C-alpha positions as CSV (number, residue, x, y, z in Angstrom):
1,M,110.0,118.7,106.2
2,K,110.0,118.4,110.0
3,T,107.2,120.1,112.0
4,E,106.5,120.1,115.7
5,V,102.9,119.0,116.4
6,N,100.7,119.1,119.5
7,P,100.3,115.5,120.7
8,L,96.7,116.2,121.6
9,D,96.0,116.8,118.0
10,T,97.2,113.3,117.0
11,N,96.1,109.8,117.5
12,R,99.1,109.3,119.8
13,A,98.0,111.6,122.5
14,E,97.4,108.9,125.1
15,A,100.6,107.1,124.2
16,F,102.5,110.3,124.5
17,E,101.1,110.8,128.0
18,L,101.9,107.2,129.0
19,W,105.3,106.6,127.4
20,M,107.1,109.9,126.8
21,S,108.5,110.1,130.3
22,S,109.1,106.4,130.6
23,P,112.8,105.4,131.3
24,M,112.5,102.5,129.0
25,P,109.8,103.2,126.3
26,M,111.4,101.0,123.6
27,V,109.7,97.7,122.4
28,T,111.3,95.0,120.4
29,L,109.5,92.4,118.2
30,T,111.2,89.6,116.3
31,K,109.8,87.8,113.3
32,T,111.3,85.2,111.0
33,F,110.9,86.2,107.4
34,D,110.9,84.1,104.2
35,V,113.5,85.9,102.1
36,S,113.7,83.4,99.3
37,N,112.2,85.9,96.8
38,L,114.7,88.6,98.0
39,I,117.6,86.2,97.4
40,K,116.3,85.4,93.9
41,A,115.7,89.1,93.0
42,S,119.2,90.0,94.3
43,R,120.9,87.4,92.2
44,K,118.9,88.0,89.1
45,A,119.5,91.8,89.1
46,G,123.0,91.7,90.5
47,V,121.9,93.9,93.4
48,K,123.0,93.8,97.0
49,F,120.6,91.8,99.3
50,N,120.8,94.5,102.0
51,A,120.0,97.3,99.5
52,L,116.8,95.5,98.3
53,L,115.8,94.7,101.9
54,C,116.3,98.4,102.9
55,W,114.0,99.4,100.0
56,C,111.4,96.9,101.2
57,I,111.7,98.4,104.7
58,G,111.1,101.9,103.4
59,K,108.2,100.8,101.3
60,A,106.5,99.0,104.2
61,A,107.1,102.0,106.5
62,T,105.4,104.4,104.1
63,Q,102.2,102.3,104.5
64,S,101.8,103.2,108.2
65,E,101.0,106.8,109.2
66,E,102.7,106.2,112.6
67,F,106.1,106.2,110.9
68,Y,105.7,109.8,110.0
69,I,105.4,110.9,113.7
70,L,108.4,110.7,116.0
71,P,109.0,111.7,119.7
72,E,112.2,113.7,120.3
73,N,113.4,115.6,123.4
74,G,109.9,115.5,125.0
75,K,108.2,116.8,121.9
76,L,106.4,115.2,119.0
77,F,107.3,115.9,115.4
78,Q,105.6,115.3,112.1
79,Y,107.6,114.4,108.9
80,D,106.7,114.4,105.2
81,C,109.4,112.0,104.1
82,I,111.1,108.8,105.2
83,A,114.7,107.7,104.8
84,V,116.5,104.5,105.7
85,N,119.8,104.6,107.6
86,V,122.5,102.1,107.0
87,I,125.8,101.4,108.7
88,V,128.8,101.6,106.3
89,N,132.2,100.1,106.7
90,N,134.7,102.8,105.7
91,I,138.1,102.5,104.1
92,K,139.9,103.1,107.5
93,G,138.3,100.0,109.1
94,G,135.7,102.0,111.1
95,I,132.0,102.6,110.5
96,N,129.8,105.5,109.6
97,S,126.1,106.2,109.2
98,C,124.4,106.9,105.9
99,D,120.8,108.1,105.4
100,I,119.2,107.0,102.1
101,P,116.1,108.9,101.1
102,Y,113.2,106.5,100.3
103,T,111.5,106.6,97.0
104,D,108.9,104.2,95.4
105,D,111.2,104.1,92.4
106,L,113.4,101.1,93.1
107,K,116.0,101.9,90.5
108,A,116.4,105.4,91.9
109,F,116.7,104.2,95.4
110,L,119.3,101.6,94.5
111,H,121.3,104.3,92.7
112,E,121.2,106.6,95.7
113,Y,122.1,103.6,98.0
114,E,125.2,102.8,95.9
115,T,126.3,106.5,95.4
116,L,125.8,107.6,99.0
117,T,127.3,104.6,100.7
118,E,130.4,104.6,98.5
119,K,130.8,108.3,99.2
120,V,130.5,107.7,103.0
121,A,132.9,104.8,102.9
122,S,135.6,106.7,101.0
123,E,135.3,109.9,102.9
124,C,134.8,108.3,106.3
125,K,132.2,110.8,107.1
126,S,128.6,110.1,108.1
127,A,125.7,111.5,105.9
128,F,122.5,112.6,107.7
129,L,119.2,113.9,106.5
130,E,117.7,116.2,109.1
131,D,114.2,116.7,107.7
132,Y,113.5,113.0,107.2
133,M,112.0,110.4,109.6
134,I,114.8,107.9,109.8
135,V,114.3,104.2,110.0
136,G,117.5,102.8,111.3
137,T,119.0,99.5,110.2
138,S,121.8,97.3,111.5
139,A,123.0,94.2,109.6
140,M,125.4,91.8,111.2
141,I,125.6,89.4,108.3
142,Q,128.6,87.4,109.5
143,T,126.6,85.8,112.3
144,E,123.3,83.9,112.5
145,L,121.2,85.7,115.2
146,D,117.8,84.8,116.6
147,S,117.1,88.3,117.9
148,I,118.7,91.7,118.5
149,V,117.9,94.2,121.2
150,N,119.5,97.6,120.6
151,Q,120.7,100.0,123.3
152,Y,118.2,102.6,124.4
153,T,119.2,106.2,124.4
154,D,117.1,109.4,124.5
155,K,119.4,110.7,121.7
156,F,117.9,108.2,119.2
157,C,114.2,107.3,119.5
158,N,113.8,106.2,115.8
159,P,112.5,102.8,114.8
160,M,115.3,100.3,114.2
161,V,115.3,97.2,112.0
162,M,118.1,94.7,112.7
163,W,119.2,91.3,111.3
164,G,122.1,88.9,111.0
165,K,122.9,86.2,108.5
166,Y,120.1,84.5,106.5
167,R,119.6,80.8,106.8
168,K,119.4,78.4,103.9
169,H,116.9,75.5,104.1
170,W,115.9,72.9,101.6
171,F,113.1,74.8,100.0
172,K,113.4,78.4,101.3
173,T,115.8,80.9,102.9
174,T,114.8,82.6,106.2
175,L,116.0,85.6,108.1
176,P,115.0,86.6,111.7
177,I,114.5,90.3,111.8
178,S,114.2,92.4,115.0
179,F,112.1,95.6,115.0
180,Q,112.6,98.1,117.8
181,F,110.3,101.1,118.2
182,H,109.3,103.8,120.7
183,H,106.0,103.1,122.3
184,T,105.0,106.8,121.9
185,Q,105.3,106.4,118.1
186,M,103.3,103.2,117.7
187,D,101.7,100.3,119.5
188,G,102.4,96.6,119.1
189,A,99.5,96.2,116.6
190,H,101.0,98.9,114.3
191,A,104.4,97.2,114.6
192,G,102.9,93.9,113.7
193,K,101.2,95.4,110.6
194,F,104.6,96.9,109.6
195,L,106.2,93.5,109.8
196,A,103.4,91.9,107.8
197,N,103.7,94.6,105.2
198,L,107.5,94.0,105.0
199,Q,107.0,90.4,104.2
200,N,104.5,91.3,101.5
201,E,106.9,93.7,99.9
202,I,109.7,91.1,100.0
203,N,107.3,88.7,98.2
204,R,106.3,91.2,95.6
205,L,109.9,91.9,94.4
206,A,110.2,91.0,90.7
């Protein structure tokens, strides 16, 4: 459910005053992650690496209350649920967006991931969830990238997690991940906590 809230009634009141009217309120942090356990879990279960990473992103996001508040069109909205957006290559050679509702049940999330992305790819039609706070993702897995800075547009103020190709080393596999967020939604410390939680969730995967 999506509900408009008074910024003064939230802990983002000062941030709303400072950053809502800023022409460039987006902030990008980049951190290199150890994804060795994610690779291991992906291969063991026969599950896509990106699908598991998206679940970890959703899991980490639910641990921060800031992810449930989002600025939009000069207003502030409160959400009850979180979803992860993925970019899907469709059968016509183009791309579409697909929102995957997050659930703590990993198997249920992976089922939704496969079902929804296959549907979007075959129908060449994006699937959006209007009442969810969307965490965007963008994976450019063909290229090793150190950092990604997304375009800023007032049509999309959602947090965005982006990555390229992971890097194999002797004893571990690493992946630089960029995290872009609207400063009204959270501060750098909140973003840093999210990134730390994301690494923890990657490490916990069985």
